[in-house]
N, CA, C and O atoms as a printed pandas DataFrame, in Angstrom:
     atom_number atom_name residue_name chain_id  residue_number  x_coord  y_coord  z_coord
0              1         N          MET        A               1    0.963   -1.151   -0.052
1              2        CA          MET        A               1    0.122    0.028    0.249
2              3         C          MET        A               1    0.663    1.206   -0.045
3              4         O          MET        A               1    1.846    1.175    0.296
4              5         N          ILE        A               2    0.331    2.379   -0.580
5              6        CA          ILE        A               2    1.116    3.330   -0.478
6              7         C          ILE        A               2    0.757    4.304    0.683
7              8         O          ILE        A               2   -0.302    4.927    0.757
8              9         N          GLN        A               3    1.784    4.352    1.583
9             10        CA          GLN        A               3    1.233    5.210    2.730
10            11         C          GLN        A               3    0.750    6.545    2.639
11            12         O          GLN        A               3    1.456    7.413    2.127
12            13         N          LYS        A               4   -0.434    6.807    3.103
13            14        CA          LYS        A               4   -0.908    8.251    2.646
14            15         C          LYS        A               4   -0.083    9.426    3.382
15            16         O          LYS        A               4    0.002   10.544    2.875
16            17         N          GLU        A               5    0.472    9.123    4.513
17            18        CA          GLU        A               5    0.980   10.067    5.422
18            19         C          GLU        A               5    2.313   10.163    4.475
19            20         O          GLU        A               5    3.168   10.906    4.957
20            21         N          GLN        A               6    2.607    9.652    3.416
21            22        CA          GLN        A               6    4.042   10.246    2.875
22            23         C          GLN        A               6    4.051   10.517    1.656
23            24         O          GLN        A               6    4.969   10.428    0.841
24            25         N          VAL        A               7    2.524   11.007    1.485
25            26        CA          VAL        A               7    2.171   11.452   -0.173
26            27         C          VAL        A               7    1.728   13.108    0.087
27            28         O          VAL        A               7    0.733   13.492    0.703
28            29         N          GLY        A               8    2.669   13.872   -0.507
29            30        CA          GLY        A               8    2.473   15.251   -0.419
30            31         C          GLY        A               8    1.191   15.770   -1.336
31            32         O          GLY        A               8    0.827   15.056   -2.270
32            33         N          LYS        A               9    0.549   16.952   -1.076
33            34        CA          LYS        A               9   -0.395   17.508   -1.814
34            35         C          LYS        A               9    0.104   17.558   -3.402
35            36         O          LYS        A               9   -0.566   17.238   -4.383
36            37         N          ASP        A              10    1.162   17.939   -3.380
37            38        CA          ASP        A              10    1.910   18.042   -4.569
38            39         C          ASP        A              10    2.356   16.863   -5.580
39            40         O          ASP        A              10    3.192   16.972   -6.477
40            41         N          ALA        A              11    1.707   15.858   -5.280
41            42        CA          ALA        A              11    2.165   14.441   -5.730
42            43         C          ALA        A              11    1.376   14.304   -7.121
43            44         O          ALA        A              11    0.424   14.986   -7.500
44            45         N          ALA        A              12    1.882   13.468   -7.646
45            46        CA          ALA        A              12    1.203   13.462   -9.103
46            47         C          ALA        A              12   -0.278   12.732   -9.069
47            48         O          ALA        A              12   -0.595   11.852   -8.269
48            49         N          GLU        A              13   -1.147   13.304  -10.145
49            50        CA          GLU        A              13   -2.681   13.058   -9.878
50            51         C          GLU        A              13   -2.625   11.403   -9.824
51            52         O          GLU        A              13   -3.312   10.831   -8.977
52            53         N          PHE        A              14   -1.967   10.795  -10.552
53            54        CA          PHE        A              14   -1.964    9.224  -10.311
54            55         C          PHE        A              14   -1.633    8.633   -9.100
55            56         O          PHE        A              14   -2.322    7.670   -8.764
56            57         N          VAL        A              15   -0.706    9.003   -8.349
57            58        CA          VAL        A              15   -0.683    8.888   -7.152
58            59         C          VAL        A              15   -1.806    9.186   -5.951
59            60         O          VAL        A              15   -2.136    8.308   -5.153
60            61         N          LEU        A              16   -2.250   10.293   -5.933
61            62        CA          LEU        A              16   -3.283   10.964   -5.125
62            63         C          LEU        A              16   -4.772   10.081   -5.644
63            64         O          LEU        A              16   -5.585    9.753   -4.780
64            65         N          ASN        A              17   -5.002    9.772   -7.016
65            66        CA          ASN        A              17   -6.167    8.763   -7.447
66            67         C          ASN        A              17   -5.811    7.509   -6.561
67            68         O          ASN        A              17   -6.719    6.974   -5.926
68            69         N          ARG        A              18   -4.714    7.093   -6.504
69            70        CA          ARG        A              18   -4.308    5.556   -6.334
70            71         C          ARG        A              18   -4.465    5.382   -4.831
71            72         O          ARG        A              18   -4.817    4.303   -4.353
72            73         N          VAL        A              19   -4.124    6.772   -3.873
73            74        CA          VAL        A              19   -4.387    6.542   -2.645
74            75         C          VAL        A              19   -5.881    6.497   -2.279
75            76         O          VAL        A              19   -6.266    5.795   -1.343
76            77         N          LYS        A              20   -6.644    7.176   -2.947
77            78        CA          LYS        A              20   -7.852    7.602   -2.733
78            79         C          LYS        A              20   -8.559    6.045   -3.083
79            80         O          LYS        A              20   -9.364    5.560   -2.288
80            81         N          MET        A              21   -8.235    5.447   -4.140
81            82        CA          MET        A              21   -8.565    4.007   -4.426
82            83         C          MET        A              21   -8.420    2.882   -3.376
83            84         O          MET        A              21   -9.234    2.006   -3.084
84            85         N          GLN        A              22   -7.163    3.123   -2.868
85            86        CA          GLN        A              22   -6.851    2.327   -1.844
86            87         C          GLN        A              22   -7.816    2.462   -0.458
87            88         O          GLN        A              22   -8.237    1.512    0.203
88            89         N          GLU        A              23   -8.055    3.933   -0.193
89            90        CA          GLU        A              23   -8.844    4.132    0.736
90            91         C          GLU        A              23  -10.251    3.493    0.688
91            92         O          GLU        A              23  -10.816    2.880    1.594
92            93         N          GLU        A              24  -10.687    3.755   -0.527
93            94        CA          GLU        A              24  -12.083    2.737   -0.624
94            95         C          GLU        A              24  -11.756    1.246   -0.504
95            96         O          GLU        A              24  -12.464    0.578    0.250
96            97         N          HIS        A              25  -10.967    0.781   -1.029
97            98        CA          HIS        A              25  -10.902   -0.570   -0.921
98            99         C          HIS        A              25  -10.573   -1.068    0.411
99           100         O          HIS        A              25  -10.924   -2.194    0.763
100          101         N          MET        A              26   -9.866   -0.222    1.221
101          102        CA          MET        A              26   -9.553   -0.593    2.568
102          103         C          MET        A              26  -10.845   -0.565    3.640
103          104         O          MET        A              26  -10.952   -1.379    4.557
104          105         N          GLU        A              27  -11.701    0.391    3.401
105          106        CA          GLU        A              27  -12.889    0.544    3.941
106          107         C          GLU        A              27  -14.025   -0.925    3.631
107          108         O          GLU        A              27  -14.773   -1.508    4.416
108          109         N          GLU        A              28  -13.823   -1.102    2.557
109          110        CA          GLU        A              28  -14.661   -2.384    1.943
110          111         C          GLU        A              28  -13.984   -3.612    2.866
111          112         O          GLU        A              28  -14.698   -4.319    3.578
112          113         N          ILE        A              29  -12.805   -3.756    2.795
113          114        CA          ILE        A              29  -11.995   -4.727    3.558
114          115         C          ILE        A              29  -12.442   -5.044    4.655
115          116         O          ILE        A              29  -12.857   -6.148    5.010
116          117         N          TRP        A              30  -12.337   -3.574    5.545
117          118        CA          TRP        A              30  -12.698   -3.779    7.061
118          119         C          TRP        A              30  -14.015   -4.160    7.376
119          120         O          TRP        A              30  -14.402   -4.948    8.238
120          121         N          LYS        A              31  -14.784   -3.356    6.390
121          122        CA          LYS        A              31  -16.287   -3.999    6.577
122          123         C          LYS        A              31  -16.477   -5.317    6.421
123          124         O          LYS        A              31  -17.230   -5.881    7.215
124          125         N          ILE        A              32  -15.866   -6.033    5.421
125          126        CA          ILE        A              32  -16.077   -7.315    5.213
126          127         C          ILE        A              32  -15.482   -8.514    6.150
127          128         O          ILE        A              32  -16.028   -9.598    6.356
128          129         N          PHE        A              33  -14.078   -8.001    6.729
129          130        CA          PHE        A              33  -13.383   -8.747    7.154
130          131         C          PHE        A              33  -13.010   -8.407    8.631
131          132         O          PHE        A              33  -12.403   -9.258    9.280
132          133         N          GLY        A              34  -13.356   -7.153    9.224
133          134        CA          GLY        A              34  -13.118   -6.506   10.357
134          135         C          GLY        A              34  -11.869   -7.065   11.172
135          136         O          GLY        A              34  -10.775   -7.028   10.610
136          137         N          ASN        A              35  -11.956   -7.539   12.359
137          138        CA          ASN        A              35  -10.757   -7.809   12.883
138          139         C          ASN        A              35   -9.940   -9.083   12.367
139          140         O          ASN        A              35   -8.850   -9.324   12.885
140          141         N          GLN        A              36  -10.447   -9.902   11.354
141          142        CA          GLN        A              36   -9.495  -10.829   10.680
142          143         C          GLN        A              36   -8.202  -10.034   10.093
143          144         O          GLN        A              36   -7.110  -10.541   10.346
144          145         N          VAL        A              37   -8.223   -9.070    9.484
145          146        CA          VAL        A              37   -7.213   -8.481    9.136
146          147         C          VAL        A              37   -5.956   -8.274    9.763
147          148         O          VAL        A              37   -5.707   -7.290   10.459
148          149         N          ARG        A              38   -5.039   -9.340    9.483
149          150        CA          ARG        A              38   -3.745   -9.122   10.556
150          151         C          ARG        A              38   -2.650   -8.422   10.006
151          152         O          ARG        A              38   -1.685   -8.518   10.765
152          153         N          ALA        A              39   -2.422   -7.805    9.070
153          154        CA          ALA        A              39   -1.441   -6.781    8.658
154          155         C          ALA        A              39   -1.749   -5.992    7.412
155          156         O          ALA        A              39   -2.556   -6.369    6.563
156          157         N          ILE        A              40   -1.084   -4.918    7.359
157          158        CA          ILE        A              40   -1.345   -4.240    6.189
158          159         C          ILE        A              40    0.247   -4.032    5.855
159          160         O          ILE        A              40    0.952   -3.530    6.730
160          161         N          VAL        A              41    0.825   -4.416    4.584
161          162        CA          VAL        A              41    1.989   -4.248    4.236
162          163         C          VAL        A              41    2.385   -2.963    3.133
163          164         O          VAL        A              41    1.880   -2.930    2.011
164          165         N          PRO        A              42    3.218   -2.071    3.548
165          166        CA          PRO        A              42    3.509   -0.947    2.673
166          167         C          PRO        A              42    4.002   -1.349    1.151
167          168         O          PRO        A              42    4.600   -2.387    0.869
168          169         N          LEU        A              43    3.656   -0.391    0.305
169          170        CA          LEU        A              43    4.321   -0.587   -1.037
170          171         C          LEU        A              43    5.685   -0.392   -1.018
171          172         O          LEU        A              43    6.047    0.754   -0.754
172          173         N          PHE        A              44    6.688   -1.373   -1.270
173          174        CA          PHE        A              44    8.091   -1.443   -1.201
174          175         C          PHE        A              44    8.473   -0.791   -2.449
175          176         O          PHE        A              44    7.698   -0.815   -3.405
176          177         N          GLU        A              45    9.849   -0.087   -2.532
177          178        CA          GLU        A              45   10.392    0.260   -3.810
178          179         C          GLU        A              45   10.714   -0.859   -4.950
179          180         O          GLU        A              45   10.936   -0.629   -6.139
180          181         N          THR        A              46   10.685   -2.121   -4.302
181          182        CA          THR        A              46   11.013   -3.179   -5.351
182          183         C          THR        A              46    9.874   -4.147   -4.889
183          184         O          THR        A              46    9.074   -4.009   -3.964
184          185         N          GLU        A              47   10.041   -5.295   -5.905
185          186        CA          GLU        A              47    9.033   -6.272   -5.657
186          187         C          GLU        A              47    9.692   -7.178   -4.587
187          188         O          GLU        A              47   10.901   -7.382   -4.483
188          189         N          VAL        A              48    8.665   -7.714   -3.773
189          190        CA          VAL        A              48    9.323   -8.708   -2.775
190          191         C          VAL        A              48    9.707  -10.354   -3.417
191          192         O          VAL        A              48    8.950  -11.300   -3.634
192          193         N          LYS        A              49   11.118  -10.227   -3.590
193          194        CA          LYS        A              49   11.847  -11.085   -4.070
194          195         C          LYS        A              49   13.067  -11.347   -3.515
195          196         O          LYS        A              49   13.704  -10.357   -3.156
196          197         N          GLY        A              50   13.634  -12.582   -3.328
197          198        CA          GLY        A              50   14.644  -12.989   -2.392
198          199         C          GLY        A              50   14.490  -13.022   -0.953
199          200         O          GLY        A              50   13.502  -12.532   -0.406
200          201         N          SER        A              51   15.504  -13.627   -0.272
201          202        CA          SER        A              51   15.265  -13.496    1.187
202          203         C          SER        A              51   15.489  -11.937    2.005
203          204         O          SER        A              51   15.050  -11.545    3.086
204          205         N          LYS        A              52   16.198  -11.392    1.175
205          206        CA          LYS        A              52   16.373  -10.176    2.221
206          207         C          LYS        A              52   14.747   -9.291    1.927
207          208         O          LYS        A              52   14.415   -8.552    2.853
208          209         N          MET        A              53   14.160   -9.332    1.183
209          210        CA          MET        A              53   12.771   -8.304    0.900
210          211         C          MET        A              53   11.779   -9.354    1.547
211          212         O          MET        A              53   10.785   -8.913    2.123
212          213         N          LEU        A              54   11.987  -10.666    1.487
213          214        CA          LEU        A              54   11.121  -11.755    2.002
214          215         C          LEU        A              54   11.316  -11.157    3.774
215          216         O          LEU        A              54   10.352  -10.738    4.415
216          217         N          ASN        A              55   12.622  -11.228    4.291
217          218        CA          ASN        A              55   12.699  -10.710    5.625
218          219         C          ASN        A              55   12.077   -9.369    5.845
219          220         O          ASN        A              55   11.422   -9.209    6.875
220          221         N          ARG        A              56   12.198   -8.472    5.067
221          222        CA          ARG        A              56   11.386   -7.297    5.314
222          223         C          ARG        A              56   10.034   -7.449    5.007
223          224         O          ARG        A              56    9.356   -6.636    5.635
224          225         N          THR        A              57    9.495   -8.055    4.406
225          226        CA          THR        A              57    8.060   -8.418    4.495
226          227         C          THR        A              57    7.543   -8.976    5.778
227          228         O          THR        A              57    6.486   -8.631    6.306
228          229         N          ILE        A              58    8.432   -9.929    6.265
229          230        CA          ILE        A              58    8.094  -10.531    7.771
230          231         C          ILE        A              58    8.176   -9.594    8.762
231          232         O          ILE        A              58    7.571   -9.849    9.803
232          233         N          GLY        A              59    8.622   -8.842    8.702
233          234        CA          GLY        A              59    8.975   -7.678    9.707
234          235         C          GLY        A              59    7.802   -6.965    9.956
235          236         O          GLY        A              59    7.488   -6.644   11.103
236          237         N          HIS        A              60    6.892   -6.595    8.632
237          238        CA          HIS        A              60    5.791   -5.954    8.469
238          239         C          HIS        A              60    4.576   -6.735    8.966
239          240         O          HIS        A              60    3.622   -6.159    9.488
240          241         N          LEU        A              61    4.636   -8.223    8.772
241          242        CA          LEU        A              61    3.513   -9.166    8.935
242          243         C          LEU        A              61    3.496   -9.658   10.322
243          244         O          LEU        A              61    2.447  -10.072   10.814
244          245         N          PHE        A              62    4.718   -9.632   11.046
245          246        CA          PHE        A              62    4.908  -10.179   12.566
246          247         C          PHE        A              62    5.723   -9.128   13.124
247          248         O          PHE        A              62    6.760   -9.594   13.596
248          249         N          PRO        A              63    5.641   -8.083   13.221
249          250        CA          PRO        A              63    6.374   -7.115   14.359
250          251         C          PRO        A              63    6.694   -7.733   15.361
251          252         O          PRO        A              63    5.953   -8.554   15.899
252          253         N          ARG        A              64    7.909   -7.417   15.786
253          254        CA          ARG        A              64    8.114   -7.582   17.220
254          255         C          ARG        A              64    7.917   -6.605   18.280
255          256         O          ARG        A              64    8.138   -6.912   19.452
């Protein structure tokens, strides 16, 4: 997910639209699944590939 807090008002229209779309989808997800949602993983600068990125993702899924 693109973190809304990291997006400035001067961001590209595509990014602003993407954040709005994500918010709408997350509202629906919370309505349907409620407390079954276990984690929200941020959008990384690269795809999750390899052990380094897997470990980084695990850190978001299972915070210490």
